[in-house]
C-alpha positions in Angstrom: 40.5 -5.6 19.4 37.4 -7.7 19.0 37.0 -10.0 22.0 36.2 -13.1 20.0 36.8 -14.2 16.4 33.6 -16.1 16.2 31.2 -14.8 13.5 29.8 -11.4 14.0 26.0 -11.2 14.8 23.2 -8.9 13.7 20.0 -9.8 15.5 16.7 -8.1 14.5 13.9 -7.9 17.1 10.7 -7.3 15.1 8.8 -6.3 18.3 5.1 -5.5 17.5 5.7 -2.9 14.8 3.2 -2.7 11.9 5.8 -4.2 9.7 6.4 -7.2 12.1 3.6 -9.5 11.0 1.9 -10.8 7.9 3.5 -10.3 4.5 5.6 -7.3 5.6 7.1 -9.3 8.4 7.8 -12.2 6.1 9.4 -9.9 3.6 11.8 -8.5 6.1 12.8 -12.0 7.2 13.4 -13.0 3.6 15.5 -9.9 3.0 17.6 -10.7 6.1 18.0 -14.2 4.8 19.0 -12.9 1.3 21.7 -10.6 2.8 23.0 -13.4 5.0 23.5 -15.6 1.9 25.0 -12.7 0.0 27.8 -12.6 2.6 28.3 -16.3 2.4 27.0 -17.0 5.9 30.0 -15.1 7.4 27.7 -12.9 9.5 25.2 -14.6 11.8 21.8 -13.0 11.2 19.0 -13.7 13.6 15.3 -12.5 13.3 12.9 -12.5 16.2 9.3 -12.0 14.9 6.1 -12.1 17.0 5.0 -15.5 18.2 2.2 -15.7 15.6 4.7 -15.4 12.8 7.3 -17.9 14.0 6.3 -21.0 12.1 5.7 -19.3 8.7 9.1 -17.5 8.9 11.0 -20.6 10.1 9.7 -22.4 7.1 10.7 -19.6 4.7 14.3 -18.8 5.7 17.7 -20.4 6.4 18.8 -17.9 9.1 18.1 -18.4 12.8 14.7 -17.5 14.0 14.2 -16.7 17.7 11.2 -16.0 19.8 10.9 -12.5 21.2 9.8 -13.7 24.7 8.9 -16.9 26.4 7.3 -17.4 29.8 9.0 -19.1 32.7 6.5 -21.9 33.0 6.2 -25.6 32.2 3.5 -27.0 30.0 0.1 -27.4 31.5 -2.9 -25.2 32.6 -1.2 -21.9 31.5 -3.8 -19.9 29.5 -2.1 -17.3 27.4 1.4 -18.2 28.4 4.1 -19.3 25.9 6.4 -22.1 27.3 9.7 -22.8 25.5 8.5 -26.2 24.4 5.8 -24.5 22.2 8.2 -22.2 20.4 10.6 -25.1 19.9 7.9 -27.0 18.1 7.6 -24.0 15.7 11.3 -24.7 14.8 12.9 -21.7 16.5 16.6 -22.0 17.5 16.4 -19.7 20.5 14.7 -16.9 22.4 15.2 -13.4 23.6 14.8 -13.4 27.4 14.3 -10.4 29.8 14.1 -7.7 27.2 13.6 -4.2 28.8 10.1 -4.1 27.4 9.3 -7.5 28.9 11.3 -7.9 32.1 11.5 -11.0 34.3 12.8 -11.7 37.8 16.3 -13.1 38.0 14.9 -16.5 39.2 12.7 -16.6 36.1 15.7 -15.8 33.9 17.6 -18.6 35.5 14.7 -21.0 35.0 14.5 -20.2 31.3 18.3 -20.4 30.7 18.3 -23.9 32.2 15.2 -25.0 30.2 16.6 -23.6 27.0 19.8 -25.6 27.5 17.8 -28.7 28.2 15.8 -28.2 25.0 18.9 -27.4 22.9 17.8 -23.8 22.3 19.9 -20.6 22.5 19.3 -18.1 25.2 19.8 -14.4 24.4 19.4 -12.6 27.7 19.0 -8.8 27.8 20.4 -6.5 30.5 20.1 -2.7 31.0 23.5 -2.0 32.5 27.0 -3.6 32.5 26.5 -4.6 36.1 23.3 -6.4 35.4 24.9 -7.9 32.3 27.7 -9.4 34.4 25.3 -10.7 37.0 23.1 -12.4 34.4 26.2 -13.8 32.7 26.9 -15.9 35.9 23.8 -17.8 35.0 25.6 -19.0 31.8 23.3 -17.9 29.0 24.6 -18.4 25.5 24.3 -14.6 24.7 23.9 -11.4 26.7 22.9 -8.1 25.1 23.4 -4.9 27.1 20.9 -2.2 26.1 20.5 1.0 28.1 16.7 1.4 27.9 16.8 5.2 27.7 18.5 4.9 24.3 16.2 2.2 22.8 14.4 3.5 19.8 16.1 6.9 19.9 18.4 6.5 16.9 21.2 7.6 19.2 23.6 4.6 19.2 25.0 3.4 22.5 28.3 2.7 20.7 28.6 6.4 19.9 26.8 8.2 22.7 27.9 6.0 25.5 30.8 3.8 24.4 31.8 3.3 28.0 28.7 1.2 28.4 29.9 -1.2 25.8 33.5 -1.3 27.0 32.5 -1.7 30.6 30.0 -4.4 29.7 32.7 -6.4 27.9 35.2 -5.9 30.8 32.7 -6.8 33.6 31.1 -9.7 31.8 34.5 -11.3 30.9 35.5 -11.3 34.5 32.7 -13.8 35.3 32.1 -15.5 32.0 34.7 -16.0 29.3 32.4 -17.9 26.9 29.2 -15.9 26.7 28.6 -14.0 23.4 28.3 -10.3 24.1 26.0 -8.1 22.1 25.0 -4.5 22.5 21.9 -2.5 21.5 19.8 0.6 21.9 19.8 3.3 19.2 21.8 1.2 16.7 20.7 2.7 13.4 23.5 2.2 10.8 26.2 0.0 9.6 28.8 2.3 11.2 27.1 1.9 14.5 27.4 -1.9 14.2 31.1 -1.7 13.2 31.8 0.6 16.1 30.1 -1.8 18.5 32.2 -4.7 17.3 35.4 -2.7 17.5 34.6 -1.9 21.1 34.7 -5.6 21.9 31.3 -7.1 21.3 30.3 -9.8 18.8 27.5 -7.7 17.3 24.2 -6.0 17.9 20.6 -6.4 18.7 18.5 -3.9 16.7 14.8 -3.2 16.1 13.4 0.1 14.9 16.3 0.9 12.6 15.2 -2.0 10.4 11.5 -2.3 11.2 10.7 1.4 10.7 13.0 1.9 7.7 11.6 3.0 4.3 14.1 0.5 2.8 14.7 -2.3 5.3 16.8 -4.4 3.0 19.3 -1.6 2.4 19.6 -1.0 6.2 20.1 -4.7 6.7 22.7 -4.9 4.0 24.5 -1.9 5.4 24.6 -3.4 8.9 25.8 -6.9 7.7 28.4 -5.4 5.5 29.9 -3.3 8.3 29.7 -6.3 10.7 31.6 -8.4 8.2 34.2 -5.6 7.6 34.9 -5.3 11.4 35.2 -9.1 11.7 37.6 -9.3 8.7 39.7 -6.5 10.3 39.8 -8.4 13.6 40.8 -11.6 11.9 43.6 -9.8 10.1 44.9 -8.3 13.4 44.9 -11.7 15.0 47.1 -13.3 12.3 
């Protein structure tokens, strides 16, 4: 049974793949937007492009655009840093925080969650284990995504290879935070992986290479959104 009947989520982290910027990055964002509209907005689709692409993509799509990373600093003499205020000015609606490829200290995660709340932005915090996911959930982020780093980019879906990571994450996080939206990631490569993740109790997935390295990204996106919608419809039916 799905833990929440809120809309399912497919979040795409563009990372710094060759397809993540310029016209190719914009095309993927527009395809994600097209698939979102095709399903009547019944699946929440999020894209997280590189910082250089944020403004152009925000101005081109209806779906939520997140930053991939922000730095735990205030505005000021911060050469090369990206404070939350700057990405908010670009029009983003949130940010990924503490991805396994760009980790932060827990005090820095707490700083960014509070700042995001103050700025009206959504915080999507990443964790590598159910235990860390539960610990970070006590900081009251809006979303938490549990991704075993050893499976990231492998094409071996955590929802298949290690379903206990997903179920344990849901169980442990719900003990300390009943409201946070739970996502899973690492190796998610198909719509069936997305559906399995939702049926294990999450609200959706955080994906990257399956879309960004695909020969036909739009087809992959459509497959994932379709299966997310299917799992959500089934959950709604069970709840009635």
